[in-house]
C-alpha positions in Angstrom: 0.1 0.1 0.2 1.1 3.6 -0.6 2.2 6.4 1.8 -0.5 7.5 4.0 -1.1 11.2 4.6 -2.3 12.4 8.1 -2.9 15.9 9.8 -3.0 16.9 13.5 -5.9 18.6 14.5 -5.8 21.4 17.1 -7.0 19.2 19.8 -3.8 17.0 18.9 -5.6 14.1 17.2 -4.2 12.4 14.4 -6.5 12.1 11.3 -6.2 10.5 7.9 -6.5 12.6 5.1 -9.7 11.8 2.8 -7.5 10.8 -0.2 -4.4 9.1 1.6 -3.4 7.1 -1.9 -4.0 7.7 -5.5 -6.5 4.9 -5.4 -8.7 6.7 -2.8 -9.3 9.5 -5.5 -12.5 9.9 -7.5 -12.8 7.9 -10.5 -13.0 10.9 -12.5 -9.7 11.9 -11.6 -8.1 8.6 -11.9 -9.7 7.7 -15.1 -8.6 10.9 -16.6 -5.3 12.1 -15.4 -2.0 10.8 -15.9 -0.2 9.5 -12.9 1.8 12.6 -12.2 -0.9 14.8 -12.4 -2.9 12.4 -10.1 0.1 13.0 -7.6 -0.3 16.6 -7.9 -4.1 16.4 -7.3 -3.5 14.3 -4.3 -0.9 16.6 -2.6 -2.7 19.9 -3.5 -6.1 18.5 -2.3 -4.6 17.2 1.0 -2.9 20.6 1.6 -6.1 22.6 0.9 -8.0 20.0 3.1 -5.7 20.7 6.0 -5.8 24.6 5.5 -9.4 25.1 5.1 -10.3 22.6 8.2 -12.7 25.1 9.6 -14.7 26.2 6.5 -17.9 24.4 5.6 -17.1 24.3 2.1 -13.8 22.5 2.8 -14.3 19.7 0.5 -15.4 22.0 -2.5 -12.4 24.5 -2.1 -9.7 21.6 -1.6 -11.3 20.1 -5.1 -10.8 23.6 -6.8 -7.4 23.9 -5.5 -6.5 20.7 -6.7 -7.7 21.0 -10.3 -6.0 24.5 -10.0 -2.5 22.8 -9.4 -3.2 20.2 -12.2 -3.8 23.1 -14.5 -0.9 25.0 -13.9 1.4 21.9 -15.2 -1.1 20.2 -17.6 -3.3 21.3 -20.3 -6.2 19.2 -21.9 -6.1 18.6 -25.6 -8.6 16.7 -26.8 -9.5 14.2 -24.2 -5.9 13.8 -23.2 -4.0 15.9 -20.3 -0.6 16.7 -21.3 2.3 18.3 -19.5 2.7 22.3 -20.7 6.1 21.9 -21.0 6.1 19.6 -23.8 3.8 22.0 -25.8 
């Protein structure tokens, strides 16, 4: 199994991140993004999840942040995501 991501709550409790490994990502992400882009999505989502812990829109914000991170390095051409540096 892959690496697990954890956060420490203000109360000092360890909690697993919602997406600990790529296999945990939503099917729409796993089925469309290349491996590296999935890794970017996972890291960005988890960072945003921890950052916006008190916001009721936390999950929505984390997904938006994750997609923005992917789009900084990848572009969708047709139905494929390709690295921007290969353009």
